[in-house]
C-alpha positions as semicolon CSV with decimal commas, in nm:
position;residue;x (nm);y (nm);z (nm)
1;X;-0,861;0,049;-0,637
2;X;-1,202;-0,118;-0,650
3;X;-1,180;-0,257;-1,004
4;X;-1,180;-0,639;-0,993
5;X;-0,860;-0,661;-1,201
6;X;-0,649;-0,459;-0,956
7;X;-0,557;-0,739;-0,710
8;X;-0,432;-0,959;-0,993
9;X;-0,235;-0,673;-1,146
10;X;-0,071;-0,592;-0,811
11;X;0,018;-0,956;-0,761
12;X;0,151;-0,999;-1,115
13;X;0,365;-0,687;-1,072
14;X;0,524;-0,840;-0,763
15;X;0,382;-0,581;-0,523
16;X;0,443;-0,719;-0,175
17;X;0,329;-0,413;0,022
18;X;0,078;-0,135;-0,041
19;X;0,047;0,182;0,169
20;X;-0,267;0,365;0,280
21;X;-0,309;0,648;0,244
22;X;-0,051;0,662;-0,029
23;X;0,203;0,928;-0,114
24;X;0,196;1,267;0,051
25;X;-0,176;1,224;0,128
26;X;-0,072;1,059;0,454
27;X;0,011;1,407;0,586
28;X;-0,332;1,553;0,509
29;X;-0,566;1,255;0,552
30;X;-0,804;1,267;0,848
31;X;-0,903;0,918;0,963
32;X;-1,212;1,021;1,159
33;X;-1,377;1,205;0,870
34;X;-1,208;1,025;0,576
35;X;-1,127;1,363;0,422
36;X;-0,815;1,557;0,328
37;X;-0,717;1,920;0,368
38;X;-0,646;2,064;0,026
39;X;-0,670;1,726;-0,148
40;X;-0,914;1,491;-0,310
41;X;-1,036;1,153;-0,186
42;X;-1,151;0,951;-0,484
43;X;-1,478;0,757;-0,456
44;X;-1,451;0,390;-0,357
45;X;-1,098;0,428;-0,219
46;X;-1,178;0,407;0,152
47;X;-0,995;0,189;0,401
48;X;-1,230;-0,107;0,367
49;X;-1,187;-0,112;-0,011
50;X;-0,810;-0,080;0,030
51;X;-0,795;-0,374;0,271
52;X;-1,007;-0,592;0,042
53;X;-0,778;-0,515;-0,252
54;X;-0,458;-0,574;-0,056
55;X;-0,583;-0,902;0,090
56;X;-0,698;-1,025;-0,250
57;X;-0,355;-0,940;-0,393
58;X;-0,177;-1,127;-0,113
59;X;0,016;-0,813;-0,021
60;X;0,104;-0,662;0,316
61;X;-0,088;-0,345;0,409
62;X;0,119;-0,056;0,541
63;X;-0,089;0,199;0,730
64;X;0,034;0,555;0,789
65;X;-0,095;0,813;1,033
66;X;-0,131;1,183;0,956
67;X;0,154;1,352;1,141
68;X;0,139;1,663;0,922
69;X;-0,193;1,812;1,030
70;X;-0,341;1,538;1,249
71;X;-0,256;1,369;1,576
72;X;-0,181;1,010;1,678
73;X;-0,496;1,019;1,890
74;X;-0,707;1,104;1,583
75;X;-0,570;0,809;1,390
76;X;-0,601;0,573;1,686
77;X;-0,965;0,659;1,746
78;X;-1,076;0,615;1,385
79;X;-1,422;0,460;1,362
80;X;-1,322;0,235;1,069
81;X;-1,511;-0,095;1,083
82;X;-1,202;-0,279;0,952
83;X;-0,991;-0,214;1,257
């Protein structure tokens, strides 16, 4: 996600929206700790990096909250500086 070519590739592919966290990770991602239960969070794939990539690609960010093992309150109180 942090490679400089990614925004251009997303744009060239016609990607209009990108989701964070992606796939089934939305159900195990904890916003307050930026960790997952039983999963792996790759380096340099945090929310700030995601937003920079999406903005550079001209795409719409879609943000999902963990309703599998988290709570709406946890997601709402995330300390992310990009909020």
